[in-house]
N, CA, C and O atoms as a Maestro MAE file, in Angstrom:
{
 s_m_m2io_version
 :::
 2.0.0
}

f_m_ct {
 s_m_title
 :::
 protein
 m_atom[332] {
  # First column is atom index #
  i_m_mmod_type
  r_m_x_coord
  r_m_y_coord
  r_m_z_coord
  i_m_residue_number
  s_m_chain_name
  s_m_pdb_residue_name
  s_m_pdb_atom_name
  i_m_atomic_number
  :::
  1 25 18.142 -0.469 29.345 1 A "MET " " N  " 7
  2 3 18.884 -0.643 27.971 1 A "MET " " CA " 6
  3 2 20.398 -1.106 27.738 1 A "MET " " C  " 6
  4 15 21.334 -0.657 28.399 1 A "MET " " O  " 8
  5 25 20.545 -2.164 26.606 2 A "VAL " " N  " 7
  6 3 21.181 -3.359 26.472 2 A "VAL " " CA " 6
  7 2 22.661 -2.240 25.676 2 A "VAL " " C  " 6
  8 15 22.737 -1.604 24.625 2 A "VAL " " O  " 8
  9 25 23.736 -2.496 26.967 3 A "ARG " " N  " 7
  10 3 24.858 -1.389 26.409 3 A "ARG " " CA " 6
  11 2 25.801 -2.815 25.681 3 A "ARG " " C  " 6
  12 15 25.799 -4.046 25.678 3 A "ARG " " O  " 8
  13 25 26.649 -1.486 25.036 4 A "ARG " " N  " 7
  14 3 27.811 -2.390 23.759 4 A "ARG " " CA " 6
  15 2 28.479 -3.148 24.077 4 A "ARG " " C  " 6
  16 15 29.290 -3.703 23.336 4 A "ARG " " O  " 8
  17 25 28.279 -3.436 25.560 5 A "ALA " " N  " 7
  18 3 29.279 -4.496 25.995 5 A "ALA " " CA " 6
  19 2 28.732 -5.876 25.573 5 A "ALA " " C  " 6
  20 15 29.216 -6.771 24.879 5 A "ALA " " O  " 8
  21 25 27.242 -5.710 26.404 6 A "THR " " N  " 7
  22 3 26.268 -7.114 26.000 6 A "THR " " CA " 6
  23 2 25.950 -7.508 24.543 6 A "THR " " C  " 6
  24 15 25.861 -8.661 24.119 6 A "THR " " O  " 8
  25 25 25.766 -6.157 23.718 7 A "LEU " " N  " 7
  26 3 25.970 -7.031 22.259 7 A "LEU " " CA " 6
  27 2 27.367 -7.721 21.707 7 A "LEU " " C  " 6
  28 15 27.535 -8.644 20.910 7 A "LEU " " O  " 8
  29 25 28.233 -6.966 22.391 8 A "HIS " " N  " 7
  30 3 29.793 -7.335 22.087 8 A "HIS " " CA " 6
  31 2 29.518 -9.066 22.857 8 A "HIS " " C  " 6
  32 15 29.725 -9.910 21.984 8 A "HIS " " O  " 8
  33 25 29.224 -9.549 23.868 9 A "GLN " " N  " 7
  34 3 29.177 -10.650 24.536 9 A "GLN " " CA " 6
  35 2 28.377 -11.709 23.986 9 A "GLN " " C  " 6
  36 15 28.585 -12.914 24.127 9 A "GLN " " O  " 8
  37 25 27.392 -11.130 23.309 10 A "LEU " " N  " 7
  38 3 26.400 -11.538 22.552 10 A "LEU " " CA " 6
  39 2 27.002 -12.402 21.338 10 A "LEU " " C  " 6
  40 15 27.307 -13.587 21.204 10 A "LEU " " O  " 8
  41 25 27.033 -11.309 20.548 11 A "LEU " " N  " 7
  42 3 27.958 -11.669 18.802 11 A "LEU " " CA " 6
  43 2 29.197 -12.436 19.388 11 A "LEU " " C  " 6
  44 15 29.690 -13.121 18.492 11 A "LEU " " O  " 8
  45 25 29.810 -12.553 20.461 12 A "ASP " " N  " 7
  46 3 31.365 -13.617 20.776 12 A "ASP " " CA " 6
  47 2 30.221 -14.744 20.848 12 A "ASP " " C  " 6
  48 15 30.976 -15.574 20.341 12 A "ASP " " O  " 8
  49 25 29.733 -15.046 20.930 13 A "THR " " N  " 7
  50 3 28.821 -16.552 21.554 13 A "THR " " CA " 6
  51 2 28.345 -17.240 20.566 13 A "THR " " C  " 6
  52 15 28.337 -18.467 20.667 13 A "THR " " O  " 8
  53 25 27.838 -16.602 19.385 14 A "LEU " " N  " 7
  54 3 26.882 -16.640 18.240 14 A "LEU " " CA " 6
  55 2 28.101 -17.849 17.514 14 A "LEU " " C  " 6
  56 15 29.323 -17.811 17.658 14 A "LEU " " O  " 8
  57 25 27.218 -18.955 16.656 15 A "PRO " " N  " 7
  58 3 27.899 -19.561 15.984 15 A "PRO " " CA " 6
  59 2 28.770 -19.136 14.830 15 A "PRO " " C  " 6
  60 15 28.403 -18.042 14.401 15 A "PRO " " O  " 8
  61 25 29.831 -19.651 14.169 16 A "ASP " " N  " 7
  62 3 30.342 -18.906 13.049 16 A "ASP " " CA " 6
  63 2 29.521 -19.145 11.756 16 A "ASP " " C  " 6
  64 15 29.840 -18.562 10.719 16 A "ASP " " O  " 8
  65 25 28.133 -20.265 11.822 17 A "GLU " " N  " 7
  66 3 27.427 -20.033 10.801 17 A "GLU " " CA " 6
  67 2 26.408 -18.966 10.820 17 A "GLU " " C  " 6
  68 15 25.810 -18.593 9.810 17 A "GLU " " O  " 8
  69 25 26.236 -18.500 11.975 18 A "ASP " " N  " 7
  70 3 24.929 -17.545 12.259 18 A "ASP " " CA " 6
  71 2 25.789 -15.774 12.018 18 A "ASP " " C  " 6
  72 15 25.272 -14.732 12.420 18 A "ASP " " O  " 8
  73 25 26.984 -15.842 11.374 19 A "LEU " " N  " 7
  74 3 27.297 -14.493 12.106 19 A "LEU " " CA " 6
  75 2 27.044 -13.649 10.659 19 A "LEU " " C  " 6
  76 15 26.787 -12.447 10.593 19 A "LEU " " O  " 8
  77 25 27.168 -14.484 9.632 20 A "PRO " " N  " 7
  78 3 26.285 -13.247 8.615 20 A "PRO " " CA " 6
  79 2 24.796 -12.750 8.523 20 A "PRO " " C  " 6
  80 15 24.382 -11.714 8.004 20 A "PRO " " O  " 8
  81 25 24.280 -13.488 8.991 21 A "ILE " " N  " 7
  82 3 22.877 -12.868 9.112 21 A "ILE " " CA " 6
  83 2 22.834 -11.920 10.537 21 A "ILE " " C  " 6
  84 15 21.949 -11.068 10.620 21 A "ILE " " O  " 8
  85 25 24.012 -12.122 11.885 22 A "ALA " " N  " 7
  86 3 24.093 -11.117 12.368 22 A "ALA " " CA " 6
  87 2 24.367 -9.837 11.815 22 A "ALA " " C  " 6
  88 15 23.734 -8.794 11.973 22 A "ALA " " O  " 8
  89 25 25.493 -10.070 11.078 23 A "GLY " " N  " 7
  90 3 26.232 -8.991 10.217 23 A "GLY " " CA " 6
  91 2 24.996 -8.218 9.123 23 A "GLY " " C  " 6
  92 15 25.116 -7.064 8.710 23 A "GLY " " O  " 8
  93 25 24.051 -8.962 8.849 24 A "ARG " " N  " 7
  94 3 23.049 -8.116 7.887 24 A "ARG " " CA " 6
  95 2 22.188 -7.577 9.032 24 A "ARG " " C  " 6
  96 15 21.676 -6.461 8.947 24 A "ARG " " O  " 8
  97 25 22.014 -8.413 10.172 25 A "LEU " " N  " 7
  98 3 20.745 -7.913 10.935 25 A "LEU " " CA " 6
  99 2 21.540 -6.141 11.224 25 A "LEU " " C  " 6
  100 15 20.993 -5.126 10.793 25 A "LEU " " O  " 8
  101 25 22.413 -6.124 11.742 26 A "LEU " " N  " 7
  102 3 23.267 -5.148 12.113 26 A "LEU " " CA " 6
  103 2 23.400 -3.549 10.767 26 A "LEU " " C  " 6
  104 15 23.176 -2.339 10.783 26 A "LEU " " O  " 8
  105 25 23.886 -4.570 9.813 27 A "ALA " " N  " 7
  106 3 24.327 -3.610 8.775 27 A "ALA " " CA " 6
  107 2 22.866 -2.599 8.303 27 A "ALA " " C  " 6
  108 15 22.891 -1.478 7.797 27 A "ALA " " O  " 8
  109 25 21.758 -3.365 8.638 28 A "GLY " " N  " 7
  110 3 20.044 -2.879 8.487 28 A "GLY " " CA " 6
  111 2 19.946 -1.670 9.578 28 A "GLY " " C  " 6
  112 15 19.578 -0.504 9.435 28 A "GLY " " O  " 8
  113 25 20.338 -2.269 10.537 29 A "LEU " " N  " 7
  114 3 19.912 -1.489 11.419 29 A "LEU " " CA " 6
  115 2 20.593 0.380 11.303 29 A "LEU " " C  " 6
  116 15 20.175 1.533 11.194 29 A "LEU " " O  " 8
  117 25 21.717 -0.303 11.407 30 A "ASN " " N  " 7
  118 3 23.135 1.124 10.910 30 A "ASN " " CA " 6
  119 2 22.307 1.457 9.612 30 A "ASN " " C  " 6
  120 15 22.695 2.621 9.716 30 A "ASN " " O  " 8
  121 25 21.605 1.490 8.609 31 A "ALA " " N  " 7
  122 3 20.971 1.954 7.741 31 A "ALA " " CA " 6
  123 2 19.843 2.354 7.734 31 A "ALA " " C  " 6
  124 15 19.109 2.704 6.809 31 A "ALA " " O  " 8
  125 25 19.677 2.285 9.025 32 A "THR " " N  " 7
  126 3 18.407 3.183 9.185 32 A "THR " " CA " 6
  127 2 18.447 3.923 10.664 32 A "THR " " C  " 6
  128 15 17.840 3.683 11.707 32 A "THR " " O  " 8
  129 25 19.333 4.832 10.338 33 A "ILE " " N  " 7
  130 3 19.576 5.755 11.654 33 A "ILE " " CA " 6
  131 2 18.622 7.085 11.768 33 A "ILE " " C  " 6
  132 15 18.354 7.804 12.730 33 A "ILE " " O  " 8
  133 25 18.227 7.116 10.421 34 A "SER " " N  " 7
  134 3 17.127 7.712 10.245 34 A "SER " " CA " 6
  135 2 15.590 7.752 11.748 34 A "SER " " C  " 6
  136 15 15.163 6.608 11.905 34 A "SER " " O  " 8
  137 25 15.084 8.487 12.407 35 A "PRO " " N  " 7
  138 3 13.994 8.125 13.278 35 A "PRO " " CA " 6
  139 2 12.500 7.784 12.275 35 A "PRO " " C  " 6
  140 15 11.620 6.938 12.435 35 A "PRO " " O  " 8
  141 25 12.670 8.748 11.312 36 A "VAL " " N  " 7
  142 3 11.338 8.392 10.159 36 A "VAL " " CA " 6
  143 2 11.654 7.049 9.851 36 A "VAL " " C  " 6
  144 15 11.101 6.129 10.453 36 A "VAL " " O  " 8
  145 25 12.594 6.833 8.860 37 A "GLU " " N  " 7
  146 3 12.789 5.346 8.329 37 A "GLU " " CA " 6
  147 2 12.512 4.488 9.331 37 A "GLU " " C  " 6
  148 15 11.380 4.006 9.314 37 A "GLU " " O  " 8
  149 25 13.391 4.101 10.374 38 A "ARG " " N  " 7
  150 3 13.071 2.985 11.177 38 A "ARG " " CA " 6
  151 2 11.120 3.044 11.678 38 A "ARG " " C  " 6
  152 15 10.427 2.072 11.976 38 A "ARG " " O  " 8
  153 25 10.769 4.245 11.625 39 A "ALA " " N  " 7
  154 3 9.413 4.237 12.191 39 A "ALA " " CA " 6
  155 2 8.741 3.115 10.801 39 A "ALA " " C  " 6
  156 15 8.194 2.015 10.874 39 A "ALA " " O  " 8
  157 25 9.062 3.923 9.694 40 A "LEU " " N  " 7
  158 3 8.167 3.012 8.569 40 A "LEU " " CA " 6
  159 2 8.197 1.942 8.377 40 A "LEU " " C  " 6
  160 15 7.190 1.353 7.982 40 A "LEU " " O  " 8
  161 25 9.613 1.183 8.637 41 A "LEU " " N  " 7
  162 3 10.013 -0.039 8.407 41 A "LEU " " CA " 6
  163 2 9.302 -0.831 9.859 41 A "LEU " " C  " 6
  164 15 8.986 -2.013 9.720 41 A "LEU " " O  " 8
  165 25 9.057 -0.138 11.276 42 A "LEU " " N  " 7
  166 3 8.466 -0.633 12.102 42 A "LEU " " CA " 6
  167 2 6.906 -0.616 12.334 42 A "LEU " " C  " 6
  168 15 6.141 -1.225 13.081 42 A "LEU " " O  " 8
  169 25 6.778 0.342 11.373 43 A "ALA " " N  " 7
  170 3 5.023 0.408 11.291 43 A "ALA " " CA " 6
  171 2 4.268 -0.898 11.369 43 A "ALA " " C  " 6
  172 15 5.043 -1.854 11.351 43 A "ALA " " O  " 8
  173 25 3.365 -1.135 11.427 44 A "PRO " " N  " 7
  174 3 2.522 -1.785 11.732 44 A "PRO " " CA " 6
  175 2 1.647 -2.154 9.989 44 A "PRO " " C  " 6
  176 15 1.281 -1.181 9.328 44 A "PRO " " O  " 8
  177 25 1.458 -3.313 9.549 45 A "PRO " " N  " 7
  178 3 1.144 -3.579 8.675 45 A "PRO " " CA " 6
  179 2 -0.324 -2.732 8.364 45 A "PRO " " C  " 6
  180 15 -1.062 -2.458 9.310 45 A "PRO " " O  " 8
  181 25 -0.657 -2.369 7.048 46 A "ASP " " N  " 7
  182 3 -2.138 -1.439 6.915 46 A "ASP " " CA " 6
  183 2 -3.305 -2.524 6.540 46 A "ASP " " C  " 6
  184 15 -3.516 -2.919 5.393 46 A "ASP " " O  " 8
  185 25 -4.083 -2.970 7.796 47 A "ASP " " N  " 7
  186 3 -4.646 -4.043 7.840 47 A "ASP " " CA " 6
  187 2 -6.400 -3.360 7.364 47 A "ASP " " C  " 6
  188 15 -7.361 -4.128 7.324 47 A "ASP " " O  " 8
  189 25 -6.522 -2.056 7.087 48 A "GLU " " N  " 7
  190 3 -7.617 -1.595 6.655 48 A "GLU " " CA " 6
  191 2 -7.909 -2.072 5.604 48 A "GLU " " C  " 6
  192 15 -6.996 -2.134 4.782 48 A "GLU " " O  " 8
  193 25 -9.453 -2.665 5.147 49 A "ALA " " N  " 7
  194 3 -10.398 -3.013 3.923 49 A "ALA " " CA " 6
  195 2 -10.348 -1.509 3.011 49 A "ALA " " C  " 6
  196 15 -10.644 -0.396 3.444 49 A "ALA " " O  " 8
  197 25 -9.903 -1.845 1.694 50 A "ASP " " N  " 7
  198 3 -10.156 -0.707 1.139 50 A "ASP " " CA " 6
  199 2 -11.235 -0.163 0.258 50 A "ASP " " C  " 6
  200 15 -11.792 -1.021 -0.426 50 A "ASP " " O  " 8
  201 25 -11.564 0.792 0.149 51 A "ALA " " N  " 7
  202 3 -12.829 1.330 0.092 51 A "ALA " " CA " 6
  203 2 -12.639 2.526 -0.888 51 A "ALA " " C  " 6
  204 15 -11.613 3.206 -0.883 51 A "ALA " " O  " 8
  205 25 -13.746 2.754 -1.775 52 A "ASP " " N  " 7
  206 3 -12.827 3.294 -3.348 52 A "ASP " " CA " 6
  207 2 -13.282 5.464 -2.803 52 A "ASP " " C  " 6
  208 15 -13.099 6.583 -3.282 52 A "ASP " " O  " 8
  209 25 -13.803 4.941 -1.788 53 A "ASP " " N  " 7
  210 3 -14.362 6.718 -1.460 53 A "ASP " " CA " 6
  211 2 -12.653 6.892 -0.709 53 A "ASP " " C  " 6
  212 15 -12.127 8.004 -0.770 53 A "ASP " " O  " 8
  213 25 -11.999 5.879 -0.123 54 A "ASP " " N  " 7
  214 3 -10.900 6.457 0.539 54 A "ASP " " CA " 6
  215 2 -9.480 5.989 -0.456 54 A "ASP " " C  " 6
  216 15 -8.431 6.633 -0.478 54 A "ASP " " O  " 8
  217 25 -9.748 4.731 -1.238 55 A "ASP " " N  " 7
  218 3 -8.527 4.904 -2.375 55 A "ASP " " CA " 6
  219 2 -8.419 5.329 -3.593 55 A "ASP " " C  " 6
  220 15 -7.670 4.969 -4.501 55 A "ASP " " O  " 8
  221 25 -9.088 5.990 -3.551 56 A "GLY " " N  " 7
  222 3 -8.549 6.910 -5.004 56 A "GLY " " CA " 6
  223 2 -9.198 6.016 -6.429 56 A "GLY " " C  " 6
  224 15 -8.903 6.357 -7.575 56 A "GLY " " O  " 8
  225 25 -9.998 4.989 -6.161 57 A "GLY " " N  " 7
  226 3 -10.294 4.128 -7.432 57 A "GLY " " CA " 6
  227 2 -9.130 2.472 -7.160 57 A "GLY " " C  " 6
  228 15 -9.022 1.591 -8.013 57 A "GLY " " O  " 8
  229 25 -8.593 2.463 -6.119 58 A "LEU " " N  " 7
  230 3 -7.715 1.386 -6.281 58 A "LEU " " CA " 6
  231 2 -8.350 -0.315 -6.366 58 A "LEU " " C  " 6
  232 15 -7.887 -1.307 -6.929 58 A "LEU " " O  " 8
  233 25 -9.818 -0.084 -5.395 59 A "SER " " N  " 7
  234 3 -10.391 -1.424 -5.550 59 A "SER " " CA " 6
  235 2 -11.226 -1.368 -6.743 59 A "SER " " C  " 6
  236 15 -11.584 -2.523 -6.970 59 A "SER " " O  " 8
  237 25 -11.782 -0.440 -7.752 60 A "GLU " " N  " 7
  238 3 -12.421 -0.791 -8.519 60 A "GLU " " CA " 6
  239 2 -11.600 -1.245 -10.123 60 A "GLU " " C  " 6
  240 15 -12.024 -1.872 -11.094 60 A "GLU " " O  " 8
  241 25 -10.308 -0.616 -9.844 61 A "ALA " " N  " 7
  242 3 -9.159 -1.092 -10.736 61 A "ALA " " CA " 6
  243 2 -8.817 -2.344 -10.549 61 A "ALA " " C  " 6
  244 15 -9.111 -3.157 -11.425 61 A "ALA " " O  " 8
  245 25 -8.086 -2.791 -9.306 62 A "ARG " " N  " 7
  246 3 -8.295 -4.104 -9.163 62 A "ARG " " CA " 6
  247 2 -9.516 -4.973 -9.882 62 A "ARG " " C  " 6
  248 15 -9.326 -6.048 -10.450 62 A "ARG " " O  " 8
  249 25 -10.588 -4.425 -9.775 63 A "ARG " " N  " 7
  250 3 -11.859 -5.271 -10.154 63 A "ARG " " CA " 6
  251 2 -11.673 -5.287 -11.637 63 A "ARG " " C  " 6
  252 15 -11.784 -6.320 -12.297 63 A "ARG " " O  " 8
  253 25 -11.323 -3.853 -12.262 64 A "GLU " " N  " 7
  254 3 -11.006 -4.320 -13.990 64 A "GLU " " CA " 6
  255 2 -9.978 -5.153 -14.188 64 A "GLU " " C  " 6
  256 15 -10.018 -5.744 -15.267 64 A "GLU " " O  " 8
  257 25 -8.907 -5.430 -13.364 65 A "ARG " " N  " 7
  258 3 -7.661 -6.207 -14.048 65 A "ARG " " CA " 6
  259 2 -8.183 -7.346 -13.635 65 A "ARG " " C  " 6
  260 15 -7.729 -8.264 -14.318 65 A "ARG " " O  " 8
  261 25 -9.145 -7.819 -12.597 66 A "GLU " " N  " 7
  262 3 -9.647 -9.017 -12.720 66 A "GLU " " CA " 6
  263 2 -10.560 -9.223 -13.718 66 A "GLU " " C  " 6
  264 15 -10.522 -10.404 -14.063 66 A "GLU " " O  " 8
  265 25 -11.517 -8.462 -14.446 67 A "ARG " " N  " 7
  266 3 -12.334 -8.703 -15.230 67 A "ARG " " CA " 6
  267 2 -11.520 -8.713 -16.595 67 A "ARG " " C  " 6
  268 15 -12.281 -8.818 -17.556 67 A "ARG " " O  " 8
  269 25 -10.307 -8.640 -16.903 68 A "GLY " " N  " 7
  270 3 -8.794 -8.459 -17.972 68 A "GLY " " CA " 6
  271 2 -9.392 -7.308 -18.520 68 A "GLY " " C  " 6
  272 15 -9.239 -7.127 -19.728 68 A "GLY " " O  " 8
  273 25 -10.063 -6.473 -17.845 69 A "GLU " " N  " 7
  274 3 -10.012 -5.085 -18.621 69 A "GLU " " CA " 6
  275 2 -8.587 -4.413 -18.110 69 A "GLU " " C  " 6
  276 15 -7.950 -4.899 -17.175 69 A "GLU " " O  " 8
  277 25 -8.091 -3.029 -18.965 70 A "GLY " " N  " 7
  278 3 -7.726 -2.161 -18.807 70 A "GLY " " CA " 6
  279 2 -6.243 -2.350 -19.735 70 A "GLY " " C  " 6
  280 15 -6.035 -3.217 -20.584 70 A "GLY " " O  " 8
  281 25 -5.573 -1.570 -19.416 71 A "SER " " N  " 7
  282 3 -4.006 -1.593 -20.072 71 A "SER " " CA " 6
  283 2 -3.003 -2.631 -19.746 71 A "SER " " C  " 6
  284 15 -2.858 -2.484 -18.532 71 A "SER " " O  " 8
  285 25 -2.061 -3.802 -20.203 72 A "SER " " N  " 7
  286 3 -0.844 -3.940 -19.922 72 A "SER " " CA " 6
  287 2 0.088 -3.039 -19.750 72 A "SER " " C  " 6
  288 15 0.254 -2.062 -20.479 72 A "SER " " O  " 8
  289 25 1.148 -3.507 -18.163 73 A "THR " " N  " 7
  290 3 2.418 -2.570 -18.759 73 A "THR " " CA " 6
  291 2 2.698 -2.446 -20.164 73 A "THR " " C  " 6
  292 15 2.800 -1.380 -20.772 73 A "THR " " O  " 8
  293 25 2.843 -3.849 -20.740 74 A "GLU " " N  " 7
  294 3 3.499 -3.301 -22.339 74 A "GLU " " CA " 6
  295 2 2.654 -2.985 -22.988 74 A "GLU " " C  " 6
  296 15 3.076 -2.659 -24.098 74 A "GLU " " O  " 8
  297 25 1.482 -2.886 -22.880 75 A "GLN " " N  " 7
  298 3 0.512 -2.163 -23.553 75 A "GLN " " CA " 6
  299 2 1.238 -0.396 -23.489 75 A "GLN " " C  " 6
  300 15 1.977 0.082 -24.350 75 A "GLN " " O  " 8
  301 25 0.845 0.174 -22.453 76 A "VAL " " N  " 7
  302 3 1.274 1.345 -21.956 76 A "VAL " " CA " 6
  303 2 2.501 1.690 -22.376 76 A "VAL " " C  " 6
  304 15 2.559 2.886 -22.662 76 A "VAL " " O  " 8
  305 25 3.707 0.980 -22.552 77 A "ARG " " N  " 7
  306 3 5.102 1.103 -22.553 77 A "ARG " " CA " 6
  307 2 5.133 1.752 -24.455 77 A "ARG " " C  " 6
  308 15 5.566 2.744 -25.041 77 A "ARG " " O  " 8
  309 25 4.430 0.543 -24.803 78 A "ARG " " N  " 7
  310 3 4.426 0.817 -26.208 78 A "ARG " " CA " 6
  311 2 3.661 2.463 -26.440 78 A "ARG " " C  " 6
  312 15 4.210 3.547 -26.636 78 A "ARG " " O  " 8
  313 25 2.093 2.085 -26.314 79 A "GLU " " N  " 7
  314 3 1.825 3.850 -26.349 79 A "GLU " " CA " 6
  315 2 2.417 5.041 -25.952 79 A "GLU " " C  " 6
  316 15 2.176 6.142 -26.448 79 A "GLU " " O  " 8
  317 25 3.389 4.748 -24.822 80 A "LEU " " N  " 7
  318 3 4.029 5.869 -24.506 80 A "LEU " " CA " 6
  319 2 5.511 6.149 -25.167 80 A "LEU " " C  " 6
  320 15 6.312 7.052 -24.926 80 A "LEU " " O  " 8
  321 25 5.598 4.863 -26.243 81 A "GLY " " N  " 7
  322 3 7.203 4.806 -26.969 81 A "GLY " " CA " 6
  323 2 7.956 4.244 -26.285 81 A "GLY " " C  " 6
  324 15 8.931 4.078 -27.019 81 A "GLY " " O  " 8
  325 25 8.208 3.762 -25.204 82 A "LEU " " N  " 7
  326 3 9.206 3.445 -24.177 82 A "LEU " " CA " 6
  327 2 9.982 1.995 -24.652 82 A "LEU " " C  " 6
  328 15 10.991 1.448 -24.209 82 A "LEU " " O  " 8
  329 25 8.957 1.589 -25.864 83 A "GLU " " N  " 7
  330 3 9.491 0.271 -26.058 83 A "GLU " " CA " 6
  331 2 10.229 0.259 -27.736 83 A "GLU " " C  " 6
  332 15 10.765 -0.761 -28.168 83 A "GLU " " O  " 8
  :::
 }
 m_bond[331] {
  # First column is bond index #
  i_m_from
  i_m_to
  i_m_order
  :::
  1 1 2 1
  2 2 3 1
  3 3 4 2
  4 3 5 1
  5 5 6 1
  6 6 7 1
  7 7 8 2
  8 7 9 1
  9 9 10 1
  10 10 11 1
  11 11 12 2
  12 11 13 1
  13 13 14 1
  14 14 15 1
  15 15 16 2
  16 15 17 1
  17 17 18 1
  18 18 19 1
  19 19 20 2
  20 19 21 1
  21 21 22 1
  22 22 23 1
  23 23 24 2
  24 23 25 1
  25 25 26 1
  26 26 27 1
  27 27 28 2
  28 27 29 1
  29 29 30 1
  30 30 31 1
  31 31 32 2
  32 31 33 1
  33 33 34 1
  34 34 35 1
  35 35 36 2
  36 35 37 1
  37 37 38 1
  38 38 39 1
  39 39 40 2
  40 39 41 1
  41 41 42 1
  42 42 43 1
  43 43 44 2
  44 43 45 1
  45 45 46 1
  46 46 47 1
  47 47 48 2
  48 47 49 1
  49 49 50 1
  50 50 51 1
  51 51 52 2
  52 51 53 1
  53 53 54 1
  54 54 55 1
  55 55 56 2
  56 55 57 1
  57 57 58 1
  58 58 59 1
  59 59 60 2
  60 59 61 1
  61 61 62 1
  62 62 63 1
  63 63 64 2
  64 63 65 1
  65 65 66 1
  66 66 67 1
  67 67 68 2
  68 67 69 1
  69 69 70 1
  70 70 71 1
  71 71 72 2
  72 71 73 1
  73 73 74 1
  74 74 75 1
  75 75 76 2
  76 75 77 1
  77 77 78 1
  78 78 79 1
  79 79 80 2
  80 79 81 1
  81 81 82 1
  82 82 83 1
  83 83 84 2
  84 83 85 1
  85 85 86 1
  86 86 87 1
  87 87 88 2
  88 87 89 1
  89 89 90 1
  90 90 91 1
  91 91 92 2
  92 91 93 1
  93 93 94 1
  94 94 95 1
  95 95 96 2
  96 95 97 1
  97 97 98 1
  98 98 99 1
  99 99 100 2
  100 99 101 1
  101 101 102 1
  102 102 103 1
  103 103 104 2
  104 103 105 1
  105 105 106 1
  106 106 107 1
  107 107 108 2
  108 107 109 1
  109 109 110 1
  110 110 111 1
  111 111 112 2
  112 111 113 1
  113 113 114 1
  114 114 115 1
  115 115 116 2
  116 115 117 1
  117 117 118 1
  118 118 119 1
  119 119 120 2
  120 119 121 1
  121 121 122 1
  122 122 123 1
  123 123 124 2
  124 123 125 1
  125 125 126 1
  126 126 127 1
  127 127 128 2
  128 127 129 1
  129 129 130 1
  130 130 131 1
  131 131 132 2
  132 131 133 1
  133 133 134 1
  134 134 135 1
  135 135 136 2
  136 135 137 1
  137 137 138 1
  138 138 139 1
  139 139 140 2
  140 139 141 1
  141 141 142 1
  142 142 143 1
  143 143 144 2
  144 143 145 1
  145 145 146 1
  146 146 147 1
  147 147 148 2
  148 147 149 1
  149 149 150 1
  150 150 151 1
  151 151 152 2
  152 151 153 1
  153 153 154 1
  154 154 155 1
  155 155 156 2
  156 155 157 1
  157 157 158 1
  158 158 159 1
  159 159 160 2
  160 159 161 1
  161 161 162 1
  162 162 163 1
  163 163 164 2
  164 163 165 1
  165 165 166 1
  166 166 167 1
  167 167 168 2
  168 167 169 1
  169 169 170 1
  170 170 171 1
  171 171 172 2
  172 171 173 1
  173 173 174 1
  174 174 175 1
  175 175 176 2
  176 175 177 1
  177 177 178 1
  178 178 179 1
  179 179 180 2
  180 179 181 1
  181 181 182 1
  182 182 183 1
  183 183 184 2
  184 183 185 1
  185 185 186 1
  186 186 187 1
  187 187 188 2
  188 187 189 1
  189 189 190 1
  190 190 191 1
  191 191 192 2
  192 191 193 1
  193 193 194 1
  194 194 195 1
  195 195 196 2
  196 195 197 1
  197 197 198 1
  198 198 199 1
  199 199 200 2
  200 199 201 1
  201 201 202 1
  202 202 203 1
  203 203 204 2
  204 203 205 1
  205 205 206 1
  206 206 207 1
  207 207 208 2
  208 207 209 1
  209 209 210 1
  210 210 211 1
  211 211 212 2
  212 211 213 1
  213 213 214 1
  214 214 215 1
  215 215 216 2
  216 215 217 1
  217 217 218 1
  218 218 219 1
  219 219 220 2
  220 219 221 1
  221 221 222 1
  222 222 223 1
  223 223 224 2
  224 223 225 1
  225 225 226 1
  226 226 227 1
  227 227 228 2
  228 227 229 1
  229 229 230 1
  230 230 231 1
  231 231 232 2
  232 231 233 1
  233 233 234 1
  234 234 235 1
  235 235 236 2
  236 235 237 1
  237 237 238 1
  238 238 239 1
  239 239 240 2
  240 239 241 1
  241 241 242 1
  242 242 243 1
  243 243 244 2
  244 243 245 1
  245 245 246 1
  246 246 247 1
  247 247 248 2
  248 247 249 1
  249 249 250 1
  250 250 251 1
  251 251 252 2
  252 251 253 1
  253 253 254 1
  254 254 255 1
  255 255 256 2
  256 255 257 1
  257 257 258 1
  258 258 259 1
  259 259 260 2
  260 259 261 1
  261 261 262 1
  262 262 263 1
  263 263 264 2
  264 263 265 1
  265 265 266 1
  266 266 267 1
  267 267 268 2
  268 267 269 1
  269 269 270 1
  270 270 271 1
  271 271 272 2
  272 271 273 1
  273 273 274 1
  274 274 275 1
  275 275 276 2
  276 275 277 1
  277 277 278 1
  278 278 279 1
  279 279 280 2
  280 279 281 1
  281 281 282 1
  282 282 283 1
  283 283 284 2
  284 283 285 1
  285 285 286 1
  286 286 287 1
  287 287 288 2
  288 287 289 1
  289 289 290 1
  290 290 291 1
  291 291 292 2
  292 291 293 1
  293 293 294 1
  294 294 295 1
  295 295 296 2
  296 295 297 1
  297 297 298 1
  298 298 299 1
  299 299 300 2
  300 299 301 1
  301 301 302 1
  302 302 303 1
  303 303 304 2
  304 303 305 1
  305 305 306 1
  306 306 307 1
  307 307 308 2
  308 307 309 1
  309 309 310 1
  310 310 311 1
  311 311 312 2
  312 311 313 1
  313 313 314 1
  314 314 315 1
  315 315 316 2
  316 315 317 1
  317 317 318 1
  318 318 319 1
  319 319 320 2
  320 319 321 1
  321 321 322 1
  322 322 323 1
  323 323 324 2
  324 323 325 1
  325 325 326 1
  326 326 327 1
  327 327 328 2
  328 327 329 1
  329 329 330 1
  330 330 331 1
  331 331 332 2
  :::
 }
}
């Protein structure tokens, strides 16, 4: 386990131009204190193939979009009176 003193030593040896990156990384870790958030951020990507019976029709919707079918976001916004 890394101790705070070790992290302080590492920080002290960083070149000044790397400090902004180190600051962002540490701020990101600090912002994800929740074990659930941290687990979600560190989870491996979902690399399983989509199947219509698994994805609720997402694959079919993508095929429709590729064929130029369906409604654009702008059309839906107009139909809902959001524009």
